[in-house]
C-alpha positions in Angstrom: -37.8 6.9 -4.4 -35.6 7.7 -1.4 -33.0 4.9 -2.0 -34.3 2.8 0.9 -33.7 -0.9 1.0 -35.4 -3.8 2.6 -34.3 -5.0 6.0 -33.4 -8.5 4.7 -31.1 -7.0 2.0 -29.4 -4.7 4.5 -28.8 -7.7 6.9 -27.4 -9.7 4.0 -25.0 -6.9 3.0 -23.9 -6.3 6.6 -23.4 -10.1 7.1 -21.2 -10.2 4.0 -19.1 -7.2 5.1 -18.6 -8.7 8.6 -17.5 -12.0 7.0 -14.9 -10.2 4.9 -13.6 -8.2 7.8 -13.3 -11.3 9.9 -11.5 -13.2 7.1 -8.9 -10.4 6.4 -8.4 -10.0 10.2 -7.5 -13.7 10.4 -5.1 -13.4 7.4 -3.4 -10.4 9.0 -2.9 -12.2 12.3 -1.6 -15.3 10.5 0.9 -13.6 8.2 1.7 -10.5 10.2 4.9 -11.9 11.9 6.1 -13.2 8.5 5.6 -9.8 6.9 7.5 -8.1 9.7 10.4 -10.6 9.4 10.6 -9.9 5.6 10.6 -6.2 6.2 13.6 -6.6 8.6 15.4 -8.7 6.1 14.8 -6.1 3.4 16.2 -3.4 5.5 19.3 -5.5 6.2 19.8 -6.3 2.5 19.5 -2.5 1.7 22.1 -1.8 4.3 24.4 -4.5 2.8 23.9 -3.1 -0.7 24.8 0.4 0.6 27.9 -0.8 2.3 29.2 -2.5 -0.8 28.4 0.5 -3.0 30.4 2.7 -0.6 33.2 0.2 -0.5 33.3 0.1 -4.3 33.3 3.9 -4.7 35.9 4.6 -2.0 38.0 1.4 -1.7 40.6 3.0 0.6 38.0 3.9 3.2 36.1 1.6 5.5 32.3 2.5 5.7 30.9 2.7 9.2 28.3 0.0 10.0 25.9 0.3 12.9 24.1 -2.7 14.3 24.5 -6.0 16.1 27.6 -8.1 15.7 25.7 -10.7 13.6 24.3 -8.0 11.3 27.8 -6.5 10.8 29.2 -9.9 9.9 26.4 -10.5 7.4 26.8 -7.1 5.8 30.6 -7.5 5.4 30.3 -11.1 4.1 
């Protein structure tokens, strides 16, 4: 009538939700560092693509690259 549920059903649903939250929290902790590393690599690849596009469009000019020495070497290679 009022949409009430039994206590046992409520506890079962809450237990299930807490289990899912715990599971996804563990996955996030496990793969979080890998995801961040992949994001950094994606940014670097986008910068590399932009460098080579500019180099192709204006071959007589050298595009400016900001970053560490290793990143600059990778972008220009």
